[in-house]
C-alpha positions in Angstrom: 45.5 13.7 -142.0 48.1 11.0 -142.2 49.1 11.3 -138.6 48.4 13.3 -135.4 50.2 16.6 -134.9 52.7 16.4 -132.1 52.3 19.1 -129.4 54.8 20.4 -126.8 53.3 22.3 -123.9 54.9 25.2 -122.0 53.4 25.7 -118.6 50.1 24.0 -117.6 51.5 21.5 -115.1 49.5 19.7 -112.4 46.9 21.8 -110.7 47.0 24.4 -113.5 43.4 25.0 -114.6 44.0 26.2 -118.2 46.7 23.6 -119.0 44.2 20.8 -118.4 41.6 22.6 -120.5 44.0 22.9 -123.4 45.0 19.3 -123.3 41.3 18.2 -123.2 40.5 20.5 -126.2 43.5 19.4 -128.2 42.7 15.7 -127.7 39.0 15.9 -128.5 39.1 15.3 -132.2 42.0 12.9 -132.4 44.1 15.2 -134.4 46.8 16.1 -131.8 48.9 14.2 -129.3 50.9 15.6 -126.4 54.5 14.6 -127.1 56.7 16.8 -124.9 56.4 19.4 -122.1 58.2 22.0 -120.1 55.3 22.1 -117.7 56.5 24.2 -114.8 59.3 26.6 -113.8 59.8 24.3 -110.8 61.7 21.2 -112.2 60.2 18.8 -109.6 56.6 19.9 -110.4 57.4 19.8 -114.1 58.8 16.3 -114.0 56.0 15.0 -111.8 53.4 16.6 -114.2 55.1 15.0 -117.2 54.9 11.5 -115.5 51.2 12.0 -114.7 50.6 12.7 -118.4 52.7 9.6 -119.4 55.4 11.6 -121.2 58.7 9.7 -121.6 61.5 10.9 -119.4 63.5 12.3 -122.3 60.5 14.5 -123.5 60.0 16.1 -120.0 62.1 19.3 -120.0 63.1 21.6 -117.2 62.6 24.8 -119.2 61.1 25.9 -122.5 64.5 26.8 -123.8 65.7 23.2 -123.3 62.6 21.8 -124.9 62.7 24.0 -128.0 66.4 23.5 -128.5 66.4 19.7 -128.0 63.1 19.2 -130.0 64.5 21.2 -132.9 67.5 18.8 -133.0 65.3 15.7 -133.3 64.5 14.1 -136.7 61.5 15.6 -138.5 59.4 12.5 -137.9 59.9 12.7 -134.1 60.0 16.4 -133.2 57.0 18.3 -132.1 55.0 20.2 -134.8 53.8 23.1 -132.5 53.9 24.4 -128.9 51.1 25.5 -126.7 51.9 28.3 -124.3 49.7 28.4 -121.2 51.9 30.5 -118.9 50.8 33.8 -117.3 50.7 36.8 -119.6 54.2 38.0 -118.8 55.7 34.7 -120.0 54.1 34.5 -123.4 56.3 36.5 -125.7 59.8 35.0 -125.2 58.8 31.3 -125.6 56.6 32.2 -128.6 59.4 34.1 -130.3 61.9 31.3 -129.7 59.4 28.6 -130.9 59.0 30.4 -134.2 62.7 30.9 -134.6 63.1 27.1 -134.1 60.5 26.4 -136.7 57.5 25.5 -134.5 54.0 26.7 -135.0 52.4 28.2 -131.9 49.1 28.1 -129.9 49.0 30.8 -127.2 46.7 31.8 -124.5 45.2 35.3 -124.6 46.1 38.1 -124.2 48.8 37.3 -126.7 51.6 39.3 -124.9 52.2 41.7 -122.1 52.4 44.8 -124.3 51.3 46.0 -127.7 54.8 46.4 -128.9 55.5 42.7 -128.1 52.4 41.7 -130.0 53.6 43.6 -133.1 57.0 42.0 -132.9 55.4 38.6 -132.6 53.2 39.2 -135.7 56.3 40.3 -137.6 58.0 37.0 -136.6 55.0 35.0 -137.8 55.0 36.8 -141.1 58.8 36.3 -141.5 58.7 32.6 -140.8 55.4 31.7 -142.6 54.4 29.6 -139.6 50.9 29.5 -138.0 50.0 31.1 -134.7 46.6 30.5 -133.0 45.3 32.6 -130.2 42.7 30.9 -128.0 39.9 33.4 -127.8 37.6 30.6 -126.8 34.2 32.1 -127.3 34.7 32.5 -131.0 34.7 28.7 -131.2 31.0 28.2 -130.3 28.8 27.0 -133.2 26.2 29.6 -132.5 28.7 32.4 -132.4 29.9 31.3 -135.8 26.3 31.2 -137.0 25.8 34.8 -135.8 29.0 35.9 -137.6 27.9 34.2 -140.8 24.4 35.8 -140.7 25.8 39.2 -140.1 28.4 38.8 -142.9 25.7 37.7 -145.3 23.7 40.8 -144.6 20.7 39.2 -143.0 20.5 41.9 -140.3 21.4 44.7 -142.7 23.9 47.4 -141.7 25.0 47.0 -138.1 23.9 49.9 -135.9 24.6 49.0 -132.3 26.5 46.3 -130.3 26.0 45.7 -126.6 28.4 43.2 -124.9 28.7 42.5 -121.2 30.9 40.1 -119.2 30.1 40.0 -115.5 31.9 37.7 -113.1 31.9 37.8 -109.3 35.0 35.7 -108.3 37.1 38.8 -107.3 34.4 40.4 -105.1 36.8 40.0 -102.1 40.6 40.5 -101.9 41.1 36.8 -102.7 44.6 37.4 -104.0 45.7 37.8 -100.4 43.6 34.7 -99.3 45.7 32.0 -101.0 44.0 32.1 -104.4 46.9 31.6 -106.9 44.8 32.5 -110.0 43.7 35.8 -108.3 47.3 36.5 -107.2 48.9 36.6 -110.6 45.8 38.1 -112.4 45.8 41.1 -110.1 49.6 41.6 -110.2 50.4 44.3 -112.9 53.9 42.8 -113.3 52.4 39.5 -114.4 49.2 40.4 -116.0 50.0 43.8 -117.6 48.4 47.2 -117.6 44.9 46.1 -116.9 43.3 43.4 -114.7 39.6 43.0 -115.5 39.7 44.5 -119.0 42.8 42.5 -119.9 41.4 39.3 -118.6 37.8 39.3 -119.7 37.2 42.7 -121.4 39.5 41.5 -124.2 37.1 38.6 -124.8 34.1 40.9 -125.0 35.8 43.2 -127.4 37.0 40.3 -129.6 33.5 38.9 -129.7 32.0 42.2 -130.7 34.4 42.6 -133.6 34.3 38.9 -134.6 30.6 38.6 -134.9 30.0 42.1 -136.4 33.0 42.1 -138.8 33.6 45.7 -137.7 36.6 47.4 -136.0 36.5 49.6 -132.9 37.8 53.1 -133.8 37.0 55.2 -130.8 36.4 54.5 -127.1 35.4 56.3 -123.9 36.5 54.2 -121.0 36.0 54.2 -117.2 38.0 51.7 -115.3 37.6 51.1 -111.5 39.3 49.5 -108.6 36.3 48.5 -106.5 37.8 46.2 -103.8 40.0 48.3 -101.4 43.7 47.2 -101.5 43.6 45.8 -105.1 46.4 47.0 -107.3 44.6 46.9 -110.7 41.2 47.4 -112.2 38.5 44.9 -111.3 35.6 46.6 -113.1 35.0 48.8 -116.1 32.6 50.4 -118.6 33.5 51.4 -122.2 31.5 53.3 -124.8 32.5 52.2 -128.4 32.4 53.5 -131.9 33.0 51.3 -134.9 34.4 51.9 -138.4 31.0 51.9 -140.1 29.5 54.5 -137.7 27.8 52.0 -135.4 28.1 52.6 -131.6 28.3 50.2 -128.7 28.6 49.5 -125.0 31.0 47.1 -123.3 30.8 46.3 -119.6 33.2 44.0 -117.9 33.4 43.3 -114.1 34.9 40.7 -111.8 33.2 42.1 -108.7 29.6 41.5 -109.8 28.8 39.4 -106.7 26.9 36.2 -107.5 27.7 36.1 -111.2 29.6 33.2 -112.7 30.6 33.7 -116.4 27.7 35.6 -117.8 29.1 36.8 -121.1 26.3 38.1 -123.3 26.2 39.9 -126.6 23.5 41.7 -128.6 24.1 42.9 -132.2 21.4 45.1 -133.9 21.2 45.9 -137.6 18.6 47.8 -139.8 16.5 44.7 -140.3 16.8 42.9 -136.9 19.1 41.9 -134.1 20.6 38.8 -132.5 21.5 37.8 -128.9 23.8 35.1 -127.6 24.6 34.0 -124.0 27.7 32.0 -123.1 25.9 30.2 -120.3 23.2 29.1 -122.7 25.5 28.5 -125.7 23.4 26.3 -127.9 20.8 29.0 -128.4 20.9 32.1 -130.7 17.9 34.4 -130.5 17.2 36.4 -133.7 14.7 39.3 -133.6 13.2 40.9 -136.7 11.9 44.4 -137.3 8.6 43.3 -138.8 8.4 39.5 -138.1 8.2 37.2 -135.1 11.5 36.4 -133.3 13.3 33.1 -134.0 15.3 30.7 -131.9 18.2 29.0 -133.6 19.6 25.8 -132.0 22.9 24.1 -132.5 22.9 20.8 -134.4 20.0 21.5 -136.8 20.1 21.4 -140.6 19.3 25.0 -141.1 22.7 26.1 -139.7 25.3 27.7 -141.9 28.5 26.0 -143.1 30.7 27.5 -140.3 28.4 26.4 -137.5 28.0 22.9 -139.1 31.8 22.6 -139.4 32.2 23.3 -135.7 29.3 21.0 -134.4 29.9 17.5 -133.2 26.6 16.3 -131.8 22.9 16.1 -132.9 20.5 18.8 -131.8 19.6 18.8 -128.1 23.0 17.6 -127.0 24.8 20.5 -125.3 28.1 21.7 -126.7 29.9 24.0 -124.4 33.2 25.5 -123.3 35.4 22.5 -123.9 33.9 21.9 -127.4 34.4 25.5 -128.3 38.0 25.4 -127.2 38.4 22.1 -129.2 37.0 23.8 -132.3 39.9 26.3 -132.2 42.4 23.5 -131.9 40.7 21.5 -134.6 40.8 24.3 -137.1 44.4 25.1 -136.2 45.4 21.5 -136.7 43.6 21.2 -140.0 45.2 24.3 -141.2 48.7 23.3 -140.1 48.2 19.9 -141.7 47.0 21.4 -145.0 50.2 23.5 -145.1 52.4 20.5 -144.3 50.8 18.8 -147.3 51.0 21.9 -149.6 47.2 22.1 -149.7 45.0 25.2 -149.3 43.0 25.3 -146.1 39.3 26.0 -146.5 37.7 29.2 -145.1 36.1 27.1 -142.3 39.5 25.7 -141.3 41.1 29.2 -141.3 38.4 30.5 -139.0 40.4 30.8 -135.8 42.0 33.8 -134.0 45.6 34.8 -134.9 48.1 37.6 -134.5 45.8 40.3 -135.9 43.3 39.4 -133.2 46.2 39.4 -130.7 47.3 42.9 -131.7 43.8 44.2 -131.5 43.4 42.7 -128.0 46.6 44.4 -126.8 45.5 47.6 -128.4 42.2 47.3 -126.6 44.0 47.1 -123.2 46.3 50.0 -124.0 43.6 52.2 -125.2 41.0 51.6 -122.4 43.7 52.3 -119.8 44.8 55.5 -121.7 41.2 56.6 -122.1 40.3 56.0 -118.5 43.2 58.1 -117.4 42.3 60.9 -119.9 39.9 63.8 -119.4 38.7 63.8 -123.0 35.4 62.2 -123.8 36.3 60.2 -127.0 39.7 58.6 -127.4 41.0 57.6 -130.8 41.7 53.9 -130.9 45.4 53.6 -131.6 47.3 50.5 -132.8 
């Protein structure tokens, strides 16, 4: 790359957890610099946040509309190259559409939009403009997840037969949205988070991981969503039976009321010849079990890893690479892809390996379908997009 890509951030001001994570991830490989921001709907907080991040006064904006308009009027060698949108779900669609209309690439937090229809409109806009949109499904960025995907795609496990994915958290075990927890307040408010709480927040991660590693698509579901904590307005727990387009079946469990759990995302994928298992809280390890041979333990940073895992590994074996590095891998691949396009070059398959609008549409379809299935009396519900 001849220069760093210039990023403008929408949302993510001081004290916003995910904004800081995005900035750390974007900065990790030296490919991106924060150049502008509309960091809060509160102008005072937005300005103070910009100063904390050492943005010049004329690149701290009071709204995303102002930022996108003024940045688009700057010379090409000064304006931002892309925007990162880290607002709550309900405030994803409008800034993303405007950014694309103004000629800016987009990085956006998941789920991509508030509704499936918005997701489809956003994909159409990306196709119309030819710009790049990246969706930060963080867990697809881990080296061992990429190793698992490559092993499955190369047929090492044989035809996939069963997928079991679970994502238990315990942080919503009490009615914390009424106890001053700002994250809980918007994530449990249907007007801000959408039709589903738990399944929209973390179930979408589990569904994406199942499809990403297996290369399969969910075609039918049987869902049971629950509101466990009295007084909560939206689901905080759920169980989903799955069927995939090759005939495989699966189980997805997501819960935010599993008291004592932290972020225990875990997936097992079984084929004709063997199976594999990965835990997010032990991310450097991939367990591979064989039908007629001893089990193997794969570890990040070793020479036997595939090309996709190697491309997304920074440190020698035994040096843990975790959540921030996985997040940074998504930014790195996005940046390399955008840069290749700016230079009229073809990105490699490894560069292009980050989630986009198709993943965003499937995530919104997952939310819509699990809610509809849970409200339906029929056992199997066709997965509609």
